[in-house]
C-alpha positions as CSV (number, residue, x, y, z in Angstrom):
1,M,-7.4,-16.1,-11.0
2,K,-5.9,-19.4,-10.3
3,F,-2.5,-20.3,-8.9
4,R,-0.1,-23.2,-8.2
5,L,1.8,-22.5,-5.1
6,R,5.1,-24.4,-4.4
7,I,5.6,-23.8,-0.6
8,W,8.6,-24.8,1.6
9,R,7.2,-26.9,4.5
10,Q,9.2,-27.8,7.5
11,A,7.9,-28.7,10.9
12,D,10.8,-27.6,13.0
13,P,14.5,-26.9,12.5
14,E,15.5,-30.6,13.0
15,A,12.9,-31.9,10.6
16,D,13.7,-32.6,6.9
17,G,11.9,-29.9,4.7
18,E,10.4,-30.2,1.3
19,F,8.4,-28.2,-1.2
20,V,4.6,-28.9,-1.2
21,E,2.4,-27.9,-4.1
22,Y,-1.0,-26.5,-3.6
23,E,-3.7,-25.1,-6.0
24,I,-5.9,-22.0,-5.1
25,D,-8.8,-20.6,-7.3
26,G,-11.0,-17.7,-7.3
27,I,-8.3,-15.1,-6.3
28,S,-9.1,-11.5,-7.1
29,E,-6.2,-9.6,-8.8
30,S,-6.7,-7.0,-6.0
31,T,-5.9,-9.6,-3.4
32,S,-2.6,-9.1,-1.6
33,F,-0.1,-11.9,-1.4
34,L,-0.5,-12.4,2.3
35,E,-4.3,-12.4,1.9
36,M,-3.9,-15.2,-0.7
37,I,-1.8,-17.1,1.8
38,D,-4.5,-16.6,4.5
39,R,-7.1,-17.9,2.0
40,L,-4.9,-20.8,1.4
41,N,-4.6,-21.6,5.1
42,E,-8.3,-21.5,5.6
43,E,-8.7,-24.1,2.9
44,I,-5.8,-26.2,4.4
45,T,-7.4,-26.1,7.9
46,V,-10.8,-27.2,6.7
47,R,-9.2,-30.2,5.3
48,G,-7.6,-31.0,8.7
49,E,-4.0,-30.1,7.6
50,E,-1.6,-27.9,9.2
51,P,-1.6,-24.3,8.0
52,V,1.4,-22.7,6.5
53,A,3.4,-20.7,9.2
54,F,4.6,-17.2,8.1
55,D,5.3,-14.0,9.8
56,S,3.3,-10.8,9.4
57,D,2.3,-7.9,11.5
58,C,1.4,-4.5,10.3
59,R,0.8,-5.5,6.7
60,E,1.4,-1.8,5.6
61,G,5.2,-2.2,4.6
62,I,6.4,-0.8,8.0
63,C,7.4,-3.7,10.3
64,G,9.3,-5.9,7.8
65,M,7.9,-9.1,9.2
66,C,6.5,-10.6,6.0
67,S,9.6,-12.1,5.0
68,M,9.4,-14.5,2.1
69,V,11.4,-15.4,-1.0
70,I,8.9,-15.4,-3.9
71,D,10.1,-16.9,-7.2
72,G,13.8,-16.6,-6.1
73,R,13.5,-13.0,-5.0
74,P,13.1,-11.5,-1.5
75,H,9.6,-10.0,-1.1
76,G,8.8,-11.0,-4.7
77,P,8.9,-9.4,-8.1
78,Q,7.9,-5.9,-7.3
79,S,10.7,-3.6,-6.5
80,G,10.7,-1.1,-3.5
81,G,8.1,-2.9,-1.5
82,T,7.4,-5.6,1.0
83,T,5.6,-9.0,0.6
84,C,2.5,-7.4,2.2
85,Q,2.5,-4.7,-0.5
86,L,2.6,-7.3,-3.3
87,Y,-0.7,-8.0,-5.1
88,M,-1.6,-11.0,-7.1
89,R,-2.1,-8.7,-10.4
90,H,1.7,-9.0,-10.5
91,F,1.4,-12.7,-11.4
92,E,0.0,-14.2,-14.5
93,D,-3.2,-16.1,-14.1
94,G,-2.3,-19.9,-13.6
95,A,1.2,-19.0,-12.6
96,L,3.4,-21.5,-10.6
97,I,4.7,-19.4,-7.7
98,T,7.5,-20.9,-5.5
99,I,7.7,-19.5,-1.9
100,E,10.5,-20.2,0.5
101,P,11.9,-18.8,3.7
102,W,15.0,-16.5,4.0
103,R,18.1,-18.6,3.6
104,S,20.8,-17.7,5.9
105,A,22.9,-19.4,8.6
106,A,22.5,-16.2,10.7
107,F,18.6,-16.7,10.4
108,P,17.9,-20.2,11.5
109,L,14.6,-21.6,10.5
110,V,11.9,-22.0,13.0
111,R,9.0,-23.6,10.9
112,D,7.9,-23.3,7.3
113,L,8.5,-19.7,6.3
114,V,9.4,-18.5,9.6
115,V,13.0,-17.7,10.5
116,D,14.7,-16.3,13.6
117,R,16.0,-12.9,12.9
118,S,17.1,-12.1,16.6
119,A,20.6,-11.8,15.2
120,F,19.7,-8.3,13.8
121,D,18.4,-7.4,17.5
122,R,21.8,-8.3,18.9
123,V,23.6,-6.1,16.4
124,L,21.4,-3.2,17.0
125,Q,21.8,-3.6,20.8
126,A,25.5,-3.6,20.5
127,G,25.7,0.1,19.7
128,G,22.4,1.5,18.3
129,Y,21.7,4.2,20.9
130,V,22.8,7.7,21.8
131,T,23.7,9.3,25.0
132,V,20.9,11.5,26.5
133,H,20.6,13.5,29.6
134,S,17.8,12.9,32.1
135,G,16.9,16.6,32.6
136,P,14.3,18.7,30.6
137,K,13.7,18.0,26.9
138,P,15.8,20.2,24.8
139,D,14.4,22.5,22.2
140,P,14.3,20.6,18.8
141,N,15.7,23.6,16.9
142,A,18.6,24.1,19.5
143,V,21.0,22.0,17.4
144,P,21.0,23.2,13.7
145,I,21.3,20.3,11.1
146,D,21.8,20.8,7.4
147,P,18.6,19.7,5.6
148,E,20.6,17.6,3.3
149,I,22.2,15.7,6.3
150,A,19.0,15.3,7.9
151,E,17.5,13.8,4.7
152,E,20.5,11.5,4.4
153,S,20.1,10.3,7.9
154,L,16.3,9.7,7.4
155,D,17.1,7.7,4.3
156,A,19.2,5.4,6.3
157,A,16.6,5.4,9.2
158,S,14.1,4.0,6.8
159,C,15.5,0.5,7.1
160,I,12.9,-1.8,8.7
161,G,15.1,-4.7,9.5
162,C,13.3,-7.2,7.2
163,G,16.5,-9.1,6.4
164,A,15.9,-8.9,2.5
165,C,19.4,-7.7,2.2
166,V,20.8,-10.9,3.9
167,A,18.4,-13.2,1.9
168,A,19.5,-11.6,-1.4
169,C,23.3,-11.4,-0.9
170,P,25.1,-14.6,-2.3
171,N,27.3,-14.4,0.9
172,G,24.5,-13.8,3.4
173,A,26.0,-10.5,4.4
174,A,24.3,-7.9,6.8
175,M,26.4,-5.0,5.8
176,L,23.6,-2.9,4.4
177,Y,21.5,-3.4,7.5
178,T,24.3,-2.6,9.9
179,A,25.4,0.3,7.8
180,A,22.0,1.8,7.7
181,K,21.6,1.6,11.5
182,V,25.1,3.0,12.1
183,S,24.8,5.8,9.6
184,H,21.6,7.2,10.5
185,L,23.0,8.0,14.0
186,S,26.6,9.0,12.9
187,L,25.2,11.6,10.5
188,L,23.4,13.5,13.4
189,P,24.9,15.7,16.1
190,Q,23.2,13.6,18.7
191,G,25.0,10.4,17.5
192,Q,28.6,11.8,17.7
193,P,29.6,10.9,21.2
194,E,29.4,7.1,20.6
195,R,30.2,7.4,16.8
196,Y,33.3,5.3,16.6
197,Q,32.5,3.2,19.6
198,R,29.2,2.4,18.0
199,V,30.5,1.4,14.6
200,Q,33.1,-0.9,16.1
201,K,30.6,-2.6,18.5
202,M,27.9,-3.1,15.8
203,V,30.3,-4.4,13.1
204,D,32.1,-6.8,15.6
205,Q,28.7,-8.2,16.6
206,M,27.8,-8.5,13.0
207,Q,30.7,-10.8,12.4
208,E,30.1,-12.8,15.4
209,E,26.5,-13.6,14.1
210,S,27.6,-15.8,11.2
211,F,26.7,-13.2,8.6
212,G,28.9,-13.5,5.5
213,S,31.3,-10.9,4.0
214,C,30.3,-8.1,1.6
215,R,31.6,-8.4,-1.9
216,N,29.8,-5.3,-3.5
217,Y,27.4,-7.6,-5.6
218,A,24.8,-4.7,-4.6
219,E,22.0,-7.4,-4.6
220,C,21.1,-6.0,-1.0
221,E,20.2,-2.6,-2.5
222,A,18.3,-4.1,-5.5
223,N,16.3,-6.2,-3.3
224,C,15.8,-3.7,-0.3
225,P,12.1,-2.7,0.0
226,K,13.2,0.8,1.1
227,E,15.7,1.1,-1.5
228,I,18.5,2.0,0.8
229,S,21.8,2.8,-1.1
230,I,25.0,0.8,-0.6
231,K,26.8,4.2,-0.2
232,F,26.1,3.7,3.5
233,I,28.2,0.7,3.5
234,G,31.2,2.8,2.3
235,R,30.5,5.3,5.0
236,M,30.4,2.6,7.8
237,N,33.7,1.1,6.5
238,R,35.3,4.4,6.7
239,D,34.2,4.9,10.2
240,Y,35.1,1.4,11.2
241,L,38.8,1.8,9.9
242,R,39.0,5.1,11.7
243,A,37.7,3.5,14.9
244,V,40.1,0.4,15.0
245,L,43.0,2.7,13.9
246,K,42.5,5.2,16.4
247,E,41.5,3.1,19.4
248,P,41.9,-0.7,18.5
249,T,40.0,-2.7,21.1
250,D,40.9,-6.2,19.8
251,R,43.1,-8.1,17.3
252,R,40.5,-8.5,14.5
253,G,41.6,-8.5,11.0
254,P,40.2,-6.5,8.1
255,M,36.5,-6.2,7.7
256,G,34.6,-9.5,6.9
257,S,37.3,-11.7,8.5
258,Q,37.7,-13.2,11.9
């Protein structure tokens, strides 16, 4: 298979970026998208040019590092999967494929297709933990949990923090990410001591990180590689309102405003 690749190239955050077109041939339909980029970089390097910078790690749909917008869609045209799980058989032979980085003020560009997603880390660090004692490990069955609640918590916990929700949202909101991280702990007994403190701290940090406001477009759910439901956003909003009405810690306005 042969492809034309239109890739965003930018040497650093201060440099002017532009799309550069490349051609690549002899690609098998069973080649993954990242393997195709690897092959392109080999050819570019042989020509004495700078290879395309992009993030990847596990290449098994687990880590969320392989963040690219492909033909206008985060992680590409295949639903329910990451870029590393996308194969070239999902494209027509001879197709022109446009590849660019996540576009968000909260994810500043580092180089080419690489962005800084440390804003997610700061949101998680603000409250994504539970109180634990330092004594012996408790019996896993000591605290009964309804199977349906456990499954719902696991659904939220499946978030890999890739940032596709932010890249897909017209407002660049991080509500789905934050809601998933808040909800998977608030649903479990172990997460109750910090439940309302957690949601207030994480939402407040999210607002400080230049993420946009949620307007219920649901593009985040449609483009999430783990297909996490926006119902968790509703759950988070309810907990947040209860937190600020019960024990307000500052004078912030409604959700999404400063």
